[in-house]
C-alpha positions in Angstrom: -21.5 -10.1 17.0 -22.9 -10.6 13.4 -24.0 -7.0 13.3 -21.0 -5.8 14.2 -18.8 -8.2 11.7 -21.0 -6.9 8.9 -20.8 -3.0 9.8 -16.8 -3.7 9.6 -16.5 -5.2 6.4 -19.2 -2.6 4.4 -16.9 -1.0 2.0 -18.5 2.9 2.8 -16.1 5.7 1.0 -18.3 8.2 3.1 -17.8 7.2 6.8 -17.8 10.3 9.1 -17.5 11.1 12.5 -18.2 14.0 14.7 -14.8 13.9 16.7 -13.7 17.2 15.2 -16.5 19.1 16.7 -17.4 17.2 19.8 -14.3 16.7 22.3 -12.7 13.5 22.9 -13.4 12.3 26.4 -13.3 9.2 28.4 -15.8 6.6 27.5 -18.0 6.3 30.8 -17.6 10.3 30.6 -21.0 12.2 29.6 -20.6 12.9 26.0 -19.6 16.7 25.4 -22.4 17.2 23.2 -25.1 17.4 25.4 -27.2 14.3 24.6 -27.0 12.9 28.0 -25.7 9.9 27.2 -22.2 8.1 27.8 -19.2 9.4 25.4 -18.8 5.7 24.3 -22.4 5.2 23.3 -23.2 8.4 21.7 -20.3 10.2 19.7 -17.3 8.2 20.8 -19.5 5.3 19.4 -19.6 7.2 15.4 -15.9 7.7 16.0 -15.1 4.1 16.6 -17.6 3.1 13.4 -15.8 5.6 11.2 -12.5 3.9 12.2 -13.4 0.8 11.6 -15.3 0.9 8.7 -12.6 -1.1 6.2 -12.5 0.1 2.2 -10.9 -3.2 1.1 -9.2 -1.4 -2.1 -8.3 2.2 -1.1 -6.3 2.6 -4.4 -9.0 1.2 -6.7 -9.6 4.2 -9.9 -6.2 5.1 -9.1 -3.5 5.0 -12.7 -0.9 1.8 -11.9 -3.0 0.6 -8.3 -0.8 -2.3 -8.4 2.2 -0.5 -7.4 0.3 1.9 -5.2 -0.1 -1.3 -3.3 3.5 -2.5 -3.3 4.8 0.9 -2.4 2.6 0.6 0.7 3.4 -2.9 1.8 6.6 -3.8 0.2 8.9 -1.5 -0.6 11.1 0.2 1.2 12.1 3.5 -0.6 10.8 4.8 -3.4 9.2 7.7 -4.7 6.8 8.9 -7.3 5.5 12.2 -8.7 2.0 13.1 -8.7 -0.1 15.4 -10.2 -2.7 16.7 -8.6 -6.2 17.4 -10.3 -6.8 21.3 -9.9 -3.3 22.3 -9.9 -1.1 20.2 -12.3 2.2 22.1 -12.3 2.2 21.8 -8.0 5.2 20.1 -6.8 3.9 16.7 -5.3 6.0 14.0 -4.2 4.9 10.4 -2.9 7.0 8.8 -0.8 7.1 5.2 0.6 8.0 6.9 4.0 9.1 10.0 5.4 11.5 11.0 8.5 9.9 10.1 12.0 7.0 8.6 10.1 5.2 12.0 9.3 2.3 11.7 6.9 4.0 14.7 4.8 6.5 17.2 4.7 6.3 20.8 3.0 9.6 21.8 2.0 11.4 25.6 2.7 10.1 25.6 -1.3 6.9 24.6 -1.4 7.4 21.4 -2.4 5.2 18.7 -0.7 6.0 14.9 0.1 3.3 12.5 1.1 4.2 9.9 3.2 2.6 6.2 2.0 3.6 4.2 4.8 2.1 6.0 7.7 -0.4 4.9 10.5 -3.8 5.6 9.3 -6.6 6.9 11.4 -9.4 5.3 9.7 -10.1 2.1 7.3 -9.9 4.1 4.7 -5.8 4.4 3.5 -7.0 6.7 0.6 -9.3 9.5 2.7 -6.3 9.5 5.3 -3.7 10.4 2.7 -6.0 12.8 0.9 -6.3 14.1 4.6 -2.5 14.8 4.7 -2.5 16.1 1.6 -5.0 18.5 2.1 -3.2 19.7 5.8 0.4 19.9 3.5 -1.1 22.4 1.2 -2.5 24.4 3.7 1.0 24.2 5.8 3.4 27.0 5.9 6.8 26.1 4.0 9.2 24.2 6.2 6.8 22.3 7.9 5.9 18.5 8.2 2.4 17.9 8.9 2.2 15.5 12.0 -0.3 12.7 12.5 -3.2 13.7 13.5 -7.2 12.8 14.7 -9.6 10.7 12.9 -9.9 12.6 9.7 -13.6 14.1 9.0 -15.8 13.6 6.0 -13.4 14.9 3.2 -12.2 14.1 -0.4 -9.9 10.9 -1.0 -7.0 10.4 -3.4 -9.3 9.5 -6.1 -10.8 13.3 -5.8 -7.7 14.9 -5.6 -5.9 13.7 -8.2 -5.6 13.4 -11.7 -6.2 9.2 -11.5 -5.6 8.8 -15.2 -1.5 9.9 -14.4 0.5 7.3 -14.7 2.7 6.5 -11.3 5.9 6.3 -12.6 8.0 4.7 -9.4 11.3 5.7 -8.9 13.1 2.5 -6.2 16.2 4.3 -4.2 18.2 1.9 -2.2 18.6 4.1 0.4 16.6 7.6 1.7 18.1 10.2 0.5 15.4 11.7 -0.7 14.0 13.0 2.4 16.8 15.6 2.0 17.5 18.3 -0.8 21.3 17.7 -0.3 22.0 14.4 1.3 25.6 14.7 0.7 25.7 18.3 2.9 23.5 16.6 5.9 25.1 16.7 9.2 24.9 15.9 12.6 21.2 14.0 13.7 19.9 14.2 10.6 23.0 12.5 9.0 23.0 10.0 11.7 19.1 9.3 10.7 19.8 9.0 7.0 23.0 6.4 7.6 20.8 4.6 10.2 17.7 4.0 7.8 20.0 3.2 4.8 21.6 0.7 6.6 17.7 -0.9 7.5 16.9 -0.9 3.8 16.3 -4.0 2.1 17.9 -3.9 -1.6 14.9 -3.7 -3.9 14.3 -3.3 -8.0 11.1 -3.1 -9.8 11.1 -5.0 -12.6 10.9 -3.8 -16.2 9.2 -6.5 -18.2 6.3 -6.6 -16.3 3.8 -5.0 -13.8 4.6 -3.5 -10.2 6.9 -7.1 -9.8 9.6 -6.0 -7.2 12.8 -8.4 -6.5 14.2 -8.1 -3.1 17.5 -9.1 -1.6 17.1 -11.1 1.9 19.7 -12.5 3.7 19.1 -15.8 2.8 17.8 -16.2 -0.3 16.2 -13.5 -2.6 12.3 -12.7 -3.4 10.1 -12.3 -6.3 7.1 -10.3 -4.9 4.1 -9.6 -7.9 1.3 -7.4 -6.9 -1.6 -8.8 -10.0 -4.7 -6.6 -10.6 -7.0 -10.0 -11.3 -10.2 -11.0 -9.7 -8.9 -13.5 -6.9 -11.1 -16.2 -7.5 -9.6 -16.1 -11.4 -6.3 -15.9 -10.4 -5.8 -18.4 -7.7 -7.7 -21.0 -10.1 -4.7 -20.0 -13.0 -1.8 -20.3 -10.2 -3.4 -23.2 -9.8 -3.3 -24.5 -13.2 0.1 -23.8 -13.9 1.2 -25.3 -9.9 -0.6 -28.3 -10.8 1.3 -28.7 -14.1 4.7 -28.0 -12.4 4.6 -24.2 -14.4 4.7 -22.0 -11.6 8.4 -21.3 -10.8 10.7 -18.9 -12.4 13.3 -21.1 -13.8 16.1 -23.9 -11.8 16.5 -22.8 -8.0 13.0 -20.8 -7.7 9.8 -21.7 -6.3 6.5 -20.4 -6.2 5.8 -20.2 -2.3 2.2 -18.5 -2.3 0.5 -15.5 -2.1 -1.2 -12.7 0.2 -3.8 -10.6 0.1 -2.9 -6.8 0.5 -5.5 -3.8 -0.1 -7.9 -6.2 -1.9 -5.2 -7.6 -4.6 -3.4 -10.9 -4.3 0.4 -10.8 -4.4 2.2 -13.7 -5.3 5.3 -14.9 -4.3 8.5 -17.0 -5.2 11.8 -17.6 -3.5 15.1 -17.1 -5.8 18.5 -18.2 -5.6 21.1 -15.4 -3.2 22.9 -15.6 -6.5 19.5 -14.4 -8.7 19.8 -11.3 -9.2 17.0 -8.5 -10.6 18.0 -8.9 -14.0 18.3 -12.4 -14.1 14.4 -12.8 -12.7 13.4 -10.2 -16.1 12.6 -13.1 -18.9 11.6 -15.5 -17.0 8.9 -13.4 -15.1 8.0 -12.0 -18.7 8.0 -15.7 -19.8 5.4 -16.1 -16.6 3.4 -14.0 -17.4 2.6 -15.1 -20.6 1.4 -18.3 -19.5 -0.2 -17.2 -17.0 -2.7 -14.6 -19.8 -3.1 -18.6 -21.3 -4.5 -20.0 -18.1 -6.1 -16.9 -17.2 -8.0 -17.5 -20.7 -8.8 -21.5 -19.6 -12.3 -21.5 -18.3 -13.2 -25.4 -18.0 -13.8 -26.6 -14.8 -10.6 -27.5 -12.5 -9.6 -31.4 -12.4 -9.1 -33.2 -9.4 -5.1 -32.6 -9.5 -5.8 -28.8 -9.7 -8.2 -27.8 -7.2 -6.0 -29.9 -4.8 -3.2 -27.2 -5.5 -5.4 -24.6 -5.4 -6.3 -26.1 -1.9 -2.9 -25.9 -0.9 -2.4 -22.3 -2.2 -5.0 -21.2 -0.1 -4.2 -22.7 3.5 -0.6 -20.9 2.4 -2.4 -17.8 2.0 -2.4 -14.1 4.2 -4.2 -11.2 4.4 -2.1 -8.1 5.6 -4.9 -5.7 5.6 
């Protein structure tokens, strides 16, 4: 068990599999490579290892890493333009989700959309997305890229994109970006759009701070803020503020904890239903100042602050 757990936790961005060259068969069947061993003990094991190898921060090295995480995990409908390193003028759009959960779509005019919230085959989200992008670049106009097998070794997003180009997020209140002319959509396309739009949670990206997203739920509103700071330092800083009763965002708000997503912490606040995104801009900016001051404090935590930190850890969950 110890060896298996250690293998799954490795940060290996070059995990490979031979499943593209060797057909997939039942685990107890002879491996098609001719080794004489069962598939599960031969190439099947290689494929399983590649699928389980987890890259904890798949978007590390990309501009606006926190927004990549937010669009992958938090935001229902948003887009951003991507710039290819080898072809800066090529039209490539990052989208939170595409129809039928397609990994990518190539429009009739050759424009490409990449779906971020799609099922991934391996433990490296960046490699899976790069595989979808490569397949879209090679596809014919007017065709979607459908889910595929575990990708073989190849480039990651960090290899294909201009990593210095900022990710300028456009949050939408629906999925009209799925089609080039939503008003002209008819039949099943129009019906699908209507269903998707009705299910979308109203969401707004704050402008006063980076990678903070307000959303409106039925019973209360929330602010979820993806932060780039090292986890231990961030927990200490928030614990100091929480112990000093300075972790809220104003009257009626409450800091409720955090979760971990793609190697980054995401603090979460409950907000009153009447508190809009505009209302939370100033309190969020003020919290950002308090947090920066707390991050700069390197003195040991007091007993009260340690207690607050333990409470934060008890409420923390990991999405991936």
